[in-house]
All heavy atoms as a GROMACS GRO file, in nm:
protein
  560
    1MET      N    1   0.087  -0.116  -0.003
    1MET     CA    2  -0.002   0.004   0.001
    1MET      C    3   0.091   0.122   0.001
    1MET      O    4   0.173   0.143   0.090
    1MET     CB    5  -0.090  -0.003   0.121
    1MET     CG    6  -0.195   0.104   0.117
    1MET     SD    7  -0.305   0.118   0.262
    1MET     CE    8  -0.362  -0.048   0.294
    2ASP      N    9   0.074   0.210  -0.099
    2ASP     CA   10   0.154   0.328  -0.104
    2ASP      C   11   0.089   0.451  -0.034
    2ASP      O   12  -0.024   0.438   0.012
    2ASP     CB   13   0.187   0.362  -0.250
    2ASP     CG   14   0.062   0.395  -0.333
    2ASP    OD1   15  -0.046   0.358  -0.288
    2ASP    OD2   16   0.077   0.455  -0.437
    3ALA      N   17   0.161   0.559  -0.025
    3ALA     CA   18   0.118   0.675   0.047
    3ALA      C   19  -0.010   0.736  -0.016
    3ALA      O   20  -0.099   0.787   0.057
    3ALA     CB   21   0.223   0.780   0.052
    4THR      N   22  -0.027   0.731  -0.143
    4THR     CA   23  -0.144   0.787  -0.213
    4THR      C   24  -0.271   0.715  -0.170
    4THR      O   25  -0.375   0.776  -0.148
    4THR     CB   26  -0.127   0.784  -0.363
    4THR    OG1   27  -0.001   0.846  -0.398
    4THR    CG2   28  -0.237   0.856  -0.435
    5THR      N   29  -0.266   0.581  -0.163
    5THR     CA   30  -0.377   0.503  -0.128
    5THR      C   31  -0.421   0.532   0.016
    5THR      O   32  -0.538   0.543   0.043
    5THR     CB   33  -0.348   0.352  -0.146
    5THR    OG1   34  -0.298   0.328  -0.276
    5THR    CG2   35  -0.473   0.271  -0.121
    6VAL      N   36  -0.319   0.541   0.103
    6VAL     CA   37  -0.351   0.570   0.246
    6VAL      C   38  -0.412   0.709   0.255
    6VAL      O   39  -0.513   0.728   0.328
    6VAL     CB   40  -0.224   0.557   0.330
    6VAL    CG1   41  -0.249   0.606   0.473
    6VAL    CG2   42  -0.172   0.418   0.330
    7LEU      N   43  -0.360   0.807   0.183
    7LEU     CA   44  -0.414   0.943   0.191
    7LEU      C   45  -0.557   0.948   0.140
    7LEU      O   46  -0.638   1.014   0.196
    7LEU     CB   47  -0.324   1.036   0.112
    7LEU     CG   48  -0.361   1.185   0.112
    7LEU    CD1   49  -0.362   1.237   0.259
    7LEU    CD2   50  -0.276   1.267   0.026
    8ALA      N   51  -0.584   0.874   0.030
    8ALA     CA   52  -0.720   0.870  -0.025
    8ALA      C   53  -0.817   0.808   0.076
    8ALA      O   54  -0.930   0.854   0.090
    8ALA     CB   55  -0.724   0.793  -0.155
    9ALA      N   56  -0.777   0.705   0.141
    9ALA     CA   57  -0.862   0.639   0.243
    9ALA      C   58  -0.887   0.733   0.363
    9ALA      O   59  -0.999   0.740   0.409
    9ALA     CB   60  -0.797   0.508   0.291
   10VAL      N   61  -0.787   0.803   0.406
   10VAL     CA   62  -0.805   0.895   0.517
   10VAL      C   63  -0.895   1.013   0.479
   10VAL      O   64  -0.982   1.053   0.558
   10VAL     CB   65  -0.659   0.945   0.571
   10VAL    CG1   66  -0.682   1.061   0.666
   10VAL    CG2   67  -0.587   0.836   0.630
   11THR      N   68  -0.877   1.064   0.358
   11THR     CA   69  -0.960   1.173   0.310
   11THR      C   70  -1.107   1.134   0.307
   11THR      O   71  -1.192   1.206   0.348
   11THR     CB   72  -0.914   1.221   0.175
   11THR    OG1   73  -0.778   1.258   0.181
   11THR    CG2   74  -0.991   1.338   0.127
   12GLY      N   75  -1.136   1.013   0.258
   12GLY     CA   76  -1.275   0.971   0.249
   12GLY      C   77  -1.335   0.953   0.387
   12GLY      O   78  -1.448   0.991   0.409
   13ASN      N   79  -1.256   0.898   0.481
   13ASN     CA   80  -1.312   0.883   0.618
   13ASN      C   81  -1.332   1.017   0.686
   13ASN      O   82  -1.428   1.034   0.759
   13ASN     CB   83  -1.212   0.802   0.699
   13ASN     CG   84  -1.208   0.660   0.654
   13ASN    OD1   85  -1.300   0.607   0.586
   13ASN    ND2   86  -1.098   0.590   0.678
   14ILE      N   87  -1.244   1.116   0.661
   14ILE     CA   88  -1.263   1.245   0.720
   14ILE      C   89  -1.386   1.311   0.667
   14ILE      O   90  -1.460   1.376   0.739
   14ILE     CB   91  -1.133   1.329   0.700
   14ILE    CG1   92  -1.022   1.270   0.784
   14ILE    CG2   93  -1.160   1.472   0.739
   14ILE    CD1   94  -0.887   1.336   0.760
   15ALA      N   95  -1.409   1.300   0.538
   15ALA     CA   96  -1.529   1.357   0.478
   15ALA      C   97  -1.657   1.298   0.536
   15ALA      O   98  -1.754   1.367   0.564
   15ALA     CB   99  -1.529   1.338   0.326
   16THR      N  100  -1.656   1.166   0.561
   16THR     CA  101  -1.771   1.102   0.619
   16THR      C  102  -1.794   1.150   0.761
   16THR      O  103  -1.908   1.180   0.801
   16THR     CB  104  -1.752   0.950   0.617
   16THR    OG1  105  -1.727   0.908   0.486
   16THR    CG2  106  -1.870   0.877   0.674
   17VAL      N  107  -1.692   1.159   0.838
   17VAL     CA  108  -1.703   1.213   0.976
   17VAL      C  109  -1.749   1.356   0.975
   17VAL      O  110  -1.832   1.396   1.056
   17VAL     CB  111  -1.570   1.194   1.050
   17VAL    CG1  112  -1.573   1.266   1.186
   17VAL    CG2  113  -1.534   1.050   1.070
   18GLY      N  114  -1.698   1.433   0.881
   18GLY     CA  115  -1.734   1.573   0.871
   18GLY      C  116  -1.879   1.589   0.847
   18GLY      O  117  -1.950   1.676   0.901
   19TYR      N  118  -1.937   1.509   0.750
   19TYR     CA  119  -2.082   1.522   0.726
   19TYR      C  120  -2.163   1.474   0.843
   19TYR      O  121  -2.268   1.535   0.876
   19TYR     CB  122  -2.126   1.441   0.601
   19TYR     CG  123  -2.270   1.448   0.585
   19TYR    CD1  124  -2.329   1.572   0.552
   19TYR    CD2  125  -2.353   1.340   0.612
   19TYR    CE1  126  -2.468   1.582   0.544
   19TYR    CE2  127  -2.490   1.353   0.601
   19TYR     CZ  128  -2.546   1.473   0.569
   19TYR     OH  129  -2.680   1.485   0.561
   20GLY      N  130  -2.116   1.371   0.914
   20GLY     CA  131  -2.189   1.326   1.033
   20GLY      C  132  -2.194   1.437   1.135
   20GLY      O  133  -2.297   1.459   1.198
   21LEU      N  134  -2.085   1.510   1.154
   21LEU     CA  135  -2.085   1.623   1.251
   21LEU      C  136  -2.172   1.735   1.201
   21LEU      O  137  -2.235   1.804   1.280
   21LEU     CB  138  -1.938   1.671   1.276
   21LEU     CG  139  -1.848   1.575   1.347
   21LEU    CD1  140  -1.709   1.632   1.350
   21LEU    CD2  141  -1.900   1.547   1.487
   22ALA      N  142  -2.171   1.757   1.069
   22ALA     CA  143  -2.254   1.864   1.012
   22ALA      C  144  -2.406   1.835   1.025
   22ALA      O  145  -2.488   1.923   1.027
   22ALA     CB  146  -2.219   1.889   0.867
   23ALA      N  147  -2.440   1.710   1.033
   23ALA     CA  148  -2.582   1.670   1.044
   23ALA      C  149  -2.639   1.684   1.182
   23ALA      O  150  -2.760   1.683   1.204
   23ALA     CB  151  -2.599   1.525   0.992
   24ILE      N  152  -2.544   1.707   1.279
   24ILE     CA  153  -2.592   1.718   1.417
   24ILE      C  154  -2.674   1.848   1.436
   24ILE      O  155  -2.772   1.848   1.504
   24ILE     CB  156  -2.472   1.712   1.512
   24ILE    CG1  157  -2.418   1.570   1.518
   24ILE    CG2  158  -2.512   1.752   1.656
   24ILE    CD1  159  -2.290   1.558   1.597
   25GLY      N  160  -2.628   1.957   1.370
   25GLY     CA  161  -2.696   2.085   1.388
   25GLY      C  162  -2.839   2.083   1.344
   25GLY      O  163  -2.930   2.116   1.425
   26PRO      N  164  -2.872   2.036   1.220
   26PRO     CA  165  -3.012   2.029   1.180
   26PRO      C  166  -3.092   1.929   1.268
   26PRO      O  167  -3.207   1.955   1.294
   26PRO     CB  168  -3.006   1.977   1.036
   26PRO     CG  169  -2.874   2.025   0.987
   26PRO     CD  170  -2.783   2.018   1.107
   27ALA      N  171  -3.031   1.825   1.317
   27ALA     CA  172  -3.101   1.732   1.403
   27ALA      C  173  -3.143   1.798   1.536
   27ALA      O  174  -3.255   1.782   1.583
   27ALA     CB  175  -3.017   1.609   1.428
   28ILE      N  176  -3.050   1.873   1.592
   28ILE     CA  177  -3.082   1.948   1.713
   28ILE      C  178  -3.191   2.048   1.690
   28ILE      O  179  -3.287   2.066   1.769
   28ILE     CB  180  -2.956   2.009   1.772
   28ILE    CG1  181  -2.861   1.905   1.822
   28ILE    CG2  182  -2.993   2.109   1.886
   28ILE    CD1  183  -2.725   1.956   1.862
   29GLY      N  184  -3.180   2.120   1.576
   29GLY     CA  185  -3.282   2.221   1.537
   29GLY      C  186  -3.419   2.162   1.521
   29GLY      O  187  -3.521   2.217   1.567
   30LEU      N  188  -3.425   2.046   1.456
   30LEU     CA  189  -3.555   1.978   1.438
   30LEU      C  190  -3.617   1.936   1.569
   30LEU      O  191  -3.736   1.954   1.594
   30LEU     CB  192  -3.540   1.853   1.352
   30LEU     CG  193  -3.530   1.879   1.199
   30LEU    CD1  194  -3.489   1.750   1.133
   30LEU    CD2  195  -3.658   1.932   1.146
   31GLY      N  196  -3.531   1.882   1.658
   31GLY     CA  197  -3.581   1.838   1.788
   31GLY      C  198  -3.638   1.958   1.870
   31GLY      O  199  -3.747   1.943   1.927
   32ILE      N  200  -3.566   2.063   1.872
   32ILE     CA  201  -3.614   2.184   1.946
   32ILE      C  202  -3.744   2.237   1.885
   32ILE      O  203  -3.836   2.264   1.959
   32ILE     CB  204  -3.505   2.294   1.947
   32ILE    CG1  205  -3.391   2.244   2.034
   32ILE    CG2  206  -3.562   2.423   2.002
   32ILE    CD1  207  -3.269   2.334   2.030
   33MET      N  208  -3.749   2.249   1.753
   33MET     CA  209  -3.866   2.309   1.686
   33MET      C  210  -3.990   2.219   1.705
   33MET      O  211  -4.095   2.268   1.735
   33MET     CB  212  -3.840   2.331   1.539
   33MET     CG  213  -3.956   2.401   1.469
   33MET     SD  214  -3.927   2.435   1.302
   33MET     CE  215  -3.909   2.273   1.237
   34ILE      N  216  -3.975   2.094   1.686
   34ILE     CA  217  -4.088   2.004   1.699
   34ILE      C  218  -4.135   1.998   1.840
   34ILE      O  219  -4.254   1.998   1.873
   34ILE     CB  220  -4.056   1.860   1.643
   34ILE    CG1  221  -4.041   1.875   1.492
   34ILE    CG2  222  -4.166   1.765   1.675
   34ILE    CD1  223  -3.987   1.751   1.426
   35GLY      N  224  -4.042   1.996   1.936
   35GLY     CA  225  -4.079   1.994   2.077
   35GLY      C  226  -4.156   2.122   2.117
   35GLY      O  227  -4.256   2.117   2.192
   36LYS      N  228  -4.113   2.237   2.069
   36LYS     CA  229  -4.179   2.361   2.099
   36LYS      C  230  -4.316   2.369   2.034
   36LYS      O  231  -4.414   2.427   2.086
   36LYS     CB  232  -4.094   2.480   2.057
   36LYS     CG  233  -3.971   2.499   2.132
   36LYS     CD  234  -3.999   2.530   2.278
   36LYS     CE  235  -3.874   2.551   2.356
   36LYS     NZ  236  -3.892   2.588   2.497
   37THR      N  237  -4.330   2.310   1.914
   37THR     CA  238  -4.459   2.310   1.850
   37THR      C  239  -4.557   2.221   1.927
   37THR      O  240  -4.676   2.261   1.946
   37THR     CB  241  -4.448   2.253   1.705
   37THR    OG1  242  -4.356   2.338   1.632
   37THR    CG2  243  -4.580   2.253   1.636
   38ILE      N  244  -4.513   2.106   1.975
   38ILE     CA  245  -4.597   2.022   2.056
   38ILE      C  246  -4.638   2.094   2.187
   38ILE      O  247  -4.756   2.084   2.230
   38ILE     CB  248  -4.528   1.888   2.085
   38ILE    CG1  249  -4.517   1.807   1.956
   38ILE    CG2  250  -4.604   1.805   2.192
   38ILE    CD1  251  -4.432   1.684   1.968
   39GLU      N  252  -4.539   2.165   2.249
   39GLU     CA  253  -4.569   2.234   2.373
   39GLU      C  254  -4.671   2.347   2.344
   39GLU      O  255  -4.762   2.369   2.420
   39GLU     CB  256  -4.436   2.299   2.419
   39GLU     CG  257  -4.453   2.373   2.550
   39GLU     CD  258  -4.320   2.433   2.589
   39GLU    OE1  259  -4.210   2.375   2.551
   39GLU    OE2  260  -4.320   2.531   2.664
   40SER      N  261  -4.657   2.417   2.232
   40SER     CA  262  -4.752   2.523   2.196
   40SER      C  263  -4.890   2.465   2.168
   40SER      O  264  -4.993   2.528   2.207
   40SER     CB  265  -4.700   2.600   2.073
   40SER     OG  266  -4.576   2.656   2.101
   41THR      N  267  -4.896   2.354   2.105
   41THR     CA  268  -5.030   2.291   2.079
   41THR      C  269  -5.094   2.247   2.206
   41THR      O  270  -5.215   2.261   2.220
   41THR     CB  271  -5.008   2.169   1.986
   41THR    OG1  272  -4.945   2.215   1.866
   41THR    CG2  273  -5.143   2.107   1.949
   42ALA      N  274  -5.020   2.202   2.301
   42ALA     CA  275  -5.071   2.163   2.431
   42ALA      C  276  -5.127   2.287   2.504
   42ALA      O  277  -5.227   2.276   2.571
   42ALA     CB  278  -4.973   2.091   2.516
   43ARG      N  279  -5.065   2.403   2.491
   43ARG     CA  280  -5.107   2.523   2.557
   43ARG      C  281  -5.234   2.584   2.490
   43ARG      O  282  -5.318   2.638   2.554
   43ARG     CB  283  -4.995   2.628   2.557
   43ARG     CG  284  -4.885   2.586   2.652
   43ARG     CD  285  -4.767   2.687   2.644
   43ARG     NE  286  -4.658   2.643   2.724
   43ARG     CZ  287  -4.624   2.696   2.839
   43ARG    NH1  288  -4.686   2.801   2.885
   43ARG    NH2  289  -4.519   2.653   2.905
   44GLN      N  290  -5.233   2.582   2.355
   44GLN     CA  291  -5.345   2.642   2.279
   44GLN      C  292  -5.388   2.545   2.168
   44GLN      O  293  -5.346   2.558   2.054
   44GLN     CB  294  -5.307   2.776   2.226
   44GLN     CG  295  -5.285   2.884   2.331
   44GLN     CD  296  -5.258   3.018   2.266
   44GLN    OE1  297  -5.218   3.032   2.150
   44GLN    NE2  298  -5.287   3.122   2.342
   45PRO      N  299  -5.471   2.451   2.200
   45PRO     CA  300  -5.516   2.351   2.102
   45PRO      C  301  -5.583   2.408   1.976
   45PRO      O  302  -5.582   2.352   1.873
   45PRO     CB  303  -5.606   2.258   2.174
   45PRO     CG  304  -5.584   2.285   2.321
   45PRO     CD  305  -5.530   2.425   2.332
   46GLU      N  306  -5.648   2.523   1.992
   46GLU     CA  307  -5.724   2.585   1.883
   46GLU      C  308  -5.626   2.636   1.772
   46GLU      O  309  -5.671   2.657   1.658
   46GLU     CB  310  -5.808   2.697   1.929
   46GLU     CG  311  -5.740   2.821   1.988
   46GLU     CD  312  -5.703   2.809   2.134
   46GLU    OE1  313  -5.730   2.706   2.194
   46GLU    OE2  314  -5.654   2.913   2.187
   47LEU      N  315  -5.499   2.654   1.802
   47LEU     CA  316  -5.398   2.694   1.698
   47LEU      C  317  -5.321   2.579   1.641
   47LEU      O  318  -5.221   2.603   1.572
   47LEU     CB  319  -5.302   2.796   1.762
   47LEU     CG  320  -5.363   2.935   1.805
   47LEU    CD1  321  -5.253   3.018   1.868
   47LEU    CD2  322  -5.419   3.001   1.681
   48ALA      N  323  -5.364   2.459   1.663
   48ALA     CA  324  -5.287   2.343   1.623
   48ALA      C  325  -5.264   2.338   1.472
   48ALA      O  326  -5.147   2.315   1.425
   48ALA     CB  327  -5.353   2.212   1.662
   49GLY      N  328  -5.360   2.368   1.391
   49GLY     CA  329  -5.344   2.374   1.244
   49GLY      C  330  -5.244   2.475   1.199
   49GLY      O  331  -5.158   2.444   1.114
   50ARG      N  332  -5.256   2.593   1.252
   50ARG     CA  333  -5.161   2.698   1.211
   50ARG      C  334  -5.019   2.668   1.259
   50ARG      O  335  -4.924   2.689   1.182
   50ARG     CB  336  -5.206   2.830   1.270
   50ARG     CG  337  -5.116   2.947   1.234
   50ARG     CD  338  -5.171   3.078   1.294
   50ARG     NE  339  -5.265   3.129   1.199
   50ARG     CZ  340  -5.341   3.233   1.229
   50ARG    NH1  341  -5.338   3.288   1.348
   50ARG    NH2  342  -5.428   3.276   1.142
   51LEU      N  343  -5.005   2.618   1.377
   51LEU     CA  344  -4.872   2.579   1.428
   51LEU      C  345  -4.808   2.469   1.347
   51LEU      O  346  -4.690   2.468   1.315
   51LEU     CB  347  -4.883   2.540   1.573
   51LEU     CG  348  -4.912   2.650   1.673
   51LEU    CD1  349  -4.940   2.590   1.813
   51LEU    CD2  350  -4.798   2.746   1.683
   52GLN      N  351  -4.891   2.372   1.308
   52GLN     CA  352  -4.838   2.258   1.233
   52GLN      C  353  -4.792   2.300   1.096
   52GLN      O  354  -4.685   2.259   1.050
   52GLN     CB  355  -4.946   2.152   1.222
   52GLN     CG  356  -4.898   2.024   1.157
   52GLN     CD  357  -5.009   1.918   1.149
   52GLN    OE1  358  -5.122   1.947   1.166
   52GLN    NE2  359  -4.966   1.797   1.123
   53SER      N  360  -4.867   2.387   1.029
   53SER     CA  361  -4.824   2.429   0.900
   53SER      C  362  -4.696   2.516   0.906
   53SER      O  363  -4.607   2.502   0.821
   53SER     CB  364  -4.937   2.507   0.827
   53SER     OG  365  -4.970   2.623   0.903
   54THR      N  366  -4.688   2.597   1.012
   54THR     CA  367  -4.568   2.676   1.027
   54THR      C  368  -4.448   2.586   1.059
   54THR      O  369  -4.336   2.608   1.011
   54THR     CB  370  -4.584   2.779   1.141
   54THR    OG1  371  -4.700   2.859   1.112
   54THR    CG2  372  -4.465   2.868   1.157
   55MET      N  373  -4.472   2.480   1.135
   55MET     CA  374  -4.364   2.384   1.170
   55MET      C  375  -4.313   2.313   1.046
   55MET      O  376  -4.192   2.299   1.030
   55MET     CB  377  -4.416   2.284   1.268
   55MET     CG  378  -4.308   2.184   1.310
   55MET     SD  379  -4.372   2.040   1.397
   55MET     CE  380  -4.457   1.953   1.266
   56PHE      N  381  -4.401   2.277   0.951
   56PHE     CA  382  -4.361   2.210   0.831
   56PHE      C  383  -4.274   2.298   0.745
   56PHE      O  384  -4.178   2.253   0.677
   56PHE     CB  385  -4.477   2.151   0.756
   56PHE     CG  386  -4.538   2.031   0.816
   56PHE    CD1  387  -4.675   2.014   0.830
   56PHE    CD2  388  -4.455   1.924   0.865
   56PHE    CE1  389  -4.728   1.901   0.886
   56PHE    CE2  390  -4.508   1.816   0.920
   56PHE     CZ  391  -4.647   1.798   0.933
   57ILE      N  392  -4.306   2.429   0.741
   57ILE     CA  393  -4.220   2.519   0.665
   57ILE      C  394  -4.080   2.527   0.727
   57ILE      O  395  -3.978   2.522   0.660
   57ILE     CB  396  -4.282   2.660   0.662
   57ILE    CG1  397  -4.409   2.654   0.578
   57ILE    CG2  398  -4.187   2.764   0.604
   57ILE    CD1  399  -4.496   2.776   0.584
   58GLY      N  400  -4.076   2.529   0.860
   58GLY     CA  401  -3.951   2.533   0.933
   58GLY      C  402  -3.870   2.404   0.912
   58GLY      O  403  -3.746   2.405   0.896
   59VAL      N  404  -3.939   2.291   0.913
   59VAL     CA  405  -3.874   2.162   0.889
   59VAL      C  406  -3.809   2.163   0.754
   59VAL      O  407  -3.697   2.113   0.734
   59VAL     CB  408  -3.977   2.046   0.906
   59VAL    CG1  409  -3.919   1.915   0.849
   59VAL    CG2  410  -4.012   2.027   1.052
   60ALA      N  411  -3.877   2.216   0.650
   60ALA     CA  412  -3.822   2.224   0.517
   60ALA      C  413  -3.693   2.300   0.511
   60ALA      O  414  -3.597   2.260   0.453
   60ALA     CB  415  -3.926   2.280   0.419
   61PHE      N  416  -3.689   2.418   0.580
   61PHE     CA  417  -3.571   2.499   0.579
   61PHE      C  418  -3.455   2.428   0.652
   61PHE      O  419  -3.339   2.440   0.613
   61PHE     CB  420  -3.599   2.635   0.642
   61PHE     CG  421  -3.672   2.728   0.549
   61PHE    CD1  422  -3.788   2.784   0.591
   61PHE    CD2  423  -3.625   2.752   0.423
   61PHE    CE1  424  -3.857   2.869   0.510
   61PHE    CE2  425  -3.692   2.839   0.338
   61PHE     CZ  426  -3.812   2.895   0.377
   62ILE      N  427  -3.486   2.360   0.764
   62ILE     CA  428  -3.382   2.291   0.836
   62ILE      C  429  -3.326   2.176   0.757
   62ILE      O  430  -3.206   2.148   0.756
   62ILE     CB  431  -3.432   2.248   0.979
   62ILE    CG1  432  -3.459   2.372   1.062
   62ILE    CG2  433  -3.335   2.153   1.047
   62ILE    CD1  434  -3.526   2.338   1.193
   63GLU      N  435  -3.413   2.104   0.690
   63GLU     CA  436  -3.366   1.991   0.608
   63GLU      C  437  -3.285   2.034   0.490
   63GLU      O  438  -3.195   1.959   0.445
   63GLU     CB  439  -3.484   1.906   0.562
   63GLU     CG  440  -3.551   1.823   0.668
   63GLU     CD  441  -3.455   1.720   0.727
   63GLU    OE1  442  -3.376   1.660   0.646
   63GLU    OE2  443  -3.461   1.693   0.845
   64ILE      N  444  -3.310   2.156   0.440
   64ILE     CA  445  -3.228   2.209   0.333
   64ILE      C  446  -3.083   2.220   0.378
   64ILE      O  447  -2.994   2.197   0.301
   64ILE     CB  448  -3.284   2.340   0.282
   64ILE    CG1  449  -3.411   2.315   0.199
   64ILE    CG2  450  -3.185   2.419   0.197
   64ILE    CD1  451  -3.487   2.438   0.160
   65LEU      N  452  -3.061   2.257   0.504
   65LEU     CA  453  -2.923   2.267   0.552
   65LEU      C  454  -2.854   2.136   0.546
   65LEU      O  455  -2.736   2.125   0.504
   65LEU     CB  456  -2.926   2.315   0.700
   65LEU     CG  457  -2.974   2.457   0.732
   65LEU    CD1  458  -2.983   2.478   0.882
   65LEU    CD2  459  -2.880   2.554   0.664
   66ALA      N  460  -2.918   2.027   0.582
   66ALA     CA  461  -2.861   1.895   0.573
   66ALA      C  462  -2.832   1.856   0.425
   66ALA      O  463  -2.727   1.795   0.394
   66ALA     CB  464  -2.949   1.791   0.637
   67LEU      N  465  -2.926   1.883   0.339
   67LEU     CA  466  -2.907   1.850   0.198
   67LEU      C  467  -2.791   1.931   0.136
   67LEU      O  468  -2.714   1.883   0.051
   67LEU     CB  469  -3.032   1.876   0.121
   67LEU     CG  470  -3.147   1.779   0.152
   67LEU    CD1  471  -3.276   1.819   0.078
   67LEU    CD2  472  -3.109   1.639   0.116
   68ILE      N  473  -2.777   2.056   0.178
   68ILE     CA  474  -2.664   2.138   0.129
   68ILE      C  475  -2.532   2.074   0.174
   68ILE      O  476  -2.432   2.072   0.101
   68ILE     CB  477  -2.676   2.283   0.174
   68ILE    CG1  478  -2.789   2.351   0.100
   68ILE    CG2  479  -2.547   2.361   0.158
   68ILE    CD1  480  -2.824   2.492   0.151
   69GLY      N  481  -2.533   2.022   0.296
   69GLY     CA  482  -2.412   1.952   0.347
   69GLY      C  483  -2.379   1.828   0.265
   69GLY      O  484  -2.260   1.797   0.247
   70ILE      N  485  -2.476   1.761   0.209
   70ILE     CA  486  -2.449   1.641   0.127
   70ILE      C  487  -2.404   1.685  -0.014
   70ILE      O  488  -2.312   1.624  -0.067
   70ILE     CB  489  -2.577   1.557   0.113
   70ILE    CG1  490  -2.617   1.494   0.247
   70ILE    CG2  491  -2.566   1.450   0.008
   70ILE    CD1  492  -2.746   1.424   0.246
   71VAL      N  493  -2.463   1.787  -0.068
   71VAL     CA  494  -2.438   1.822  -0.210
   71VAL      C  495  -2.313   1.905  -0.228
   71VAL      O  496  -2.249   1.894  -0.332
   71VAL     CB  497  -2.560   1.899  -0.262
   71VAL    CG1  498  -2.538   1.958  -0.398
   71VAL    CG2  499  -2.681   1.809  -0.267
   72THR      N  500  -2.274   1.983  -0.128
   72THR     CA  501  -2.157   2.074  -0.141
   72THR      C  502  -2.030   2.003  -0.188
   72THR      O  503  -1.962   2.054  -0.278
   72THR     CB  504  -2.134   2.149  -0.011
   72THR    OG1  505  -2.256   2.223   0.020
   72THR    CG2  506  -2.019   2.248  -0.020
   73PRO      N  507  -1.989   1.887  -0.123
   73PRO     CA  508  -1.864   1.825  -0.174
   73PRO      C  509  -1.872   1.784  -0.321
   73PRO      O  510  -1.772   1.786  -0.390
   73PRO     CB  511  -1.853   1.703  -0.085
   73PRO     CG  512  -1.935   1.734   0.032
   73PRO     CD  513  -2.041   1.819  -0.008
   74PHE      N  514  -1.993   1.744  -0.370
   74PHE     CA  515  -2.006   1.706  -0.506
   74PHE      C  516  -1.994   1.829  -0.604
   74PHE      O  517  -1.933   1.821  -0.707
   74PHE     CB  518  -2.135   1.636  -0.537
   74PHE     CG  519  -2.141   1.503  -0.466
   74PHE    CD1  520  -2.230   1.482  -0.359
   74PHE    CD2  521  -2.068   1.397  -0.506
   74PHE    CE1  522  -2.240   1.360  -0.294
   74PHE    CE2  523  -2.074   1.274  -0.445
   74PHE     CZ  524  -2.159   1.255  -0.338
   75ILE      N  525  -2.044   1.940  -0.554
   75ILE     CA  526  -2.035   2.060  -0.634
   75ILE      C  527  -1.889   2.109  -0.649
   75ILE      O  528  -1.844   2.146  -0.759
   75ILE     CB  529  -2.123   2.172  -0.573
   75ILE    CG1  530  -2.270   2.139  -0.585
   75ILE    CG2  531  -2.095   2.310  -0.641
   75ILE    CD1  532  -2.364   2.236  -0.515
   76PHE      N  533  -1.818   2.110  -0.538
   76PHE     CA  534  -1.679   2.157  -0.542
   76PHE      C  535  -1.579   2.049  -0.576
   76PHE      O  536  -1.461   2.074  -0.571
   76PHE     CB  537  -1.645   2.221  -0.408
   76PHE     CG  538  -1.722   2.347  -0.381
   76PHE    CD1  539  -1.815   2.354  -0.276
   76PHE    CD2  540  -1.708   2.458  -0.463
   76PHE    CE1  541  -1.887   2.471  -0.256
   76PHE    CE2  542  -1.783   2.576  -0.442
   76PHE     CZ  543  -1.868   2.581  -0.338
   77GLY      N  544  -1.626   1.927  -0.608
   77GLY     CA  545  -1.539   1.823  -0.656
   77GLY      C  546  -1.453   1.760  -0.546
   77GLY      O  547  -1.345   1.708  -0.581
   78ALA      N  548  -1.490   1.766  -0.424
   78ALA     CA  549  -1.409   1.709  -0.318
   78ALA      C  550  -1.414   1.558  -0.314
   78ALA      O  551  -1.322   1.488  -0.270
   78ALA     CB  552  -1.454   1.765  -0.182
   79LEU      N  553  -1.530   1.499  -0.363
   79LEU     CA  554  -1.538   1.357  -0.358
   79LEU      C  555  -1.521   1.293  -0.492
   79LEU      O  556  -1.554   1.336  -0.591
   79LEU     CB  557  -1.680   1.313  -0.302
   79LEU     CG  558  -1.700   1.353  -0.156
   79LEU    CD1  559  -1.842   1.318  -0.118
   79LEU    CD2  560  -1.605   1.282  -0.069
   0.00000   0.00000   0.00000
């Protein structure tokens, strides 16, 4: 095994770990947002529909962050 092969293997592993760490942020954001929406629905059940639709818009924006993390290396040719 030469140095180039070892370097390629290390680079791939680091990219995988990096994306795993980058996915933690959106996961925490989703947990907080969904928890607060459930809490708000429990406090004011008559606003459940409005809160749910607002939550889904927020979920879409948070998930976009995770998708950008997946797509960015392909755009810049890192992988």
